[in-house]
N, C-alpha and C positions, 0 to 999 in steps of 0.2 A: 371323450372329453380330455383335453390336454390342459395342463397347468402351464400357462404361457408367461408366467412371471419370471423375468430374468434374474439370475443370481450373479452378482458381481463380486469378485475378490476385493475390489475397491468399493467403499461406501459412497453414498451420494455426497458426502462432505469429507474433504481431506485437508489436513494441515500441509502447508507447502513443504515442510521438511520431509514428509513422506512422499509427496508427489514429485519432488526433485529427484528421488531415486527411481529405479525401474519398478513400476507397479503393474502387476498382471491383471488382465481382464478375462472374464469367463462368463459364458451363457450356458444354461442347461434347461432342458425341458423334461417333464415327467408325465407319464400317462396316469390313468385313473387309479392304478395300483401303486403309484409313487415310484415306479421304475424309471430310472433315467434313460432317456433316449439319446442315441449318439447324435451329436451335432458337429458337423464339419463345414468347411468352406464358409467361415464367418469373416467378413471384412469390416473393419472399424474405420470410422471417419469422425472428424471433430469440427465443430463450428462454434463461434462465439459472437455475440452481438456487439461487443465493445473492445475486443482485444485482437491484436495482430496474430494471425494463426501461425506465423513463422516461429512464434515462441513455443509452440507445442508440437510434439512429434509422436506418432503412433507407428510402431513397427510390429507386425504380426499381432500378437495379443497382449501388448504392453504399451505403456506410455511413459513419458518423462516430461513434466511441465517445467517451463522456465519462468513463468509469471503466474501470480495468483489471479483469480477472477472466476467468472461463471462460464461454463462450457456445456455444450450439448454433444453427447456421445451417441452415435448412430451405428448400430450393428446390422449389417445386411447379410442375410442368411440365404445361401443358394444350395441347390442339390437336394432339397426336401420335396418328396412327392405328396405328402399329406397336406391338403389345402387348409386344414385347421391350424397349422403352425404358421405364424406370420413370417413373412420374408424380411421384415424390417422392424427393429425395436429402437425406440428413442428414449433416452434418459438424460437427465441433467446432472451435472457434476459441479460442485462448488469447491474451489480450492482456496482456502483462507491463508492469509500470511502467517509466517512464523512469528515468534516473539519479537517485539520491538527491540531494535539494536542500536539505533542512533537517530540523529536529526541532521537534515541538510537544509541549506538556505535556498529558497525558491526565488524570492524577490525582496527588494527593499534594502539590500546591502549597498554600502558605499555612497549613501546619500549625503548631501550637504545642505545645511540650513543655518539660519541665524539663531544664536542662543535663545533659549526659552520659547522658541516657536515649535509647533508641531510639524513633523515631517510630512511632505506632500504625499508620499506613498506609504502604505501600511507595510509592516514587516511580516513576511510569510515564510514559514518553514514547513518541512514535510518530515513526518515520522516514517522510518523505513525499518525493514528487518535486515538480517544479514545477507539476504539475496537481492536487496534493493527494491523489494515490493513495498508499496505504501501500506501503512497500518492505521486503520481507523480506531476511534474510541480510546485514545491514549492521552493522558493528562500531560500537557506541556507547560512548564513554568518559565515565565519570562522574567529575568532578573537584571537589574541595573543599579549602579551606585552613583550615577551622574544625574540623569533626568528622571522621567516618569513614564511608565507604560500604562495604557488605558485598560489593558486586561493582563493581570499577572498570572492567571491560570486559565488555560483553554484546552478543551477536549478536541482532539483532531477529528476532522469531519470524515465523510465516507471515502474521500480520496486521500486521506492521511494529512491534510493541510491544517495548520493552526495559524491564526492571524492575531496581530495586535497593532496598535498605533503607538508612536513614541513622541514625547514632548522633551525637547533637549533641555539639559541643565544650564546653569549660569556660566560655566567655564567654557571658553573656546578650546578647540583642539579635538583630538579623537575621543569619542564616547562609544561605549560598548554595551550592547544588549545581549545577554546570554540566554539561549533557549535550551532547556534541560528536560530530560525524561528520567524516570527511575526513582526508586525510593532509597535503597541502600547503596547501590552502585549508580552514580550519576553519569549520564552520557549526554553531551550537548555540543553546541556550536555557538561561536560568537558572531554577532552581526555588528559590523563596524560603521560608525557614523562620524561625519566631520562637522564640527560646530564652528561657525564663523562668529567673530565678535560683532556686536551691534554697532550702530552709528555712534560716534563720540558725542557725549552730552556734557562733559566737564573737562576743563583744562587744568591740570595740576602741575605746579612748578615746585620741584623739590630743591631745597637749599643745598649748596655744595657741601660735600663731606669734608 
């Protein structure tokens, strides 16, 4: 009887900071006396249901990831004569983003509308780590001194996105909505909006000075 559970030097879940470096992979088998059996000729392959595989590389028995996400690692073993040892082992590997490092604008920037009206498009930002991976479950604060946002605090979704809508203030010209993350060290980005004056409703004649 053989213990066919693979042993990986990398766990089933890795922080991206570790996965960005060279991480070794290893498989071992033991017999009924827990003696390790020599395993040679192991070939590794990688697949992912929702990521471009060009972002991931495996050379020999190590890998280096360039994006976070879910991966399937396949170890194909050749040259073993004992039929009780499987020739292929499949395991999943989840690489989670590093700590949130900033915010980028996805959509809604540079819109124009009449004062006191709501913008046609919502404001959408993305929380990213220092490697540009999106980071979910991060609180994003939307701040403005001109108009009003419908959501002042939003938790980024599973793709790192946070959304709000904006109602312009009463002054025409440039208006800014700032999206921020962080408690002590704030990191954020400005979304710029152009407010147009409303139609004239009153004619005022000022006396000469």
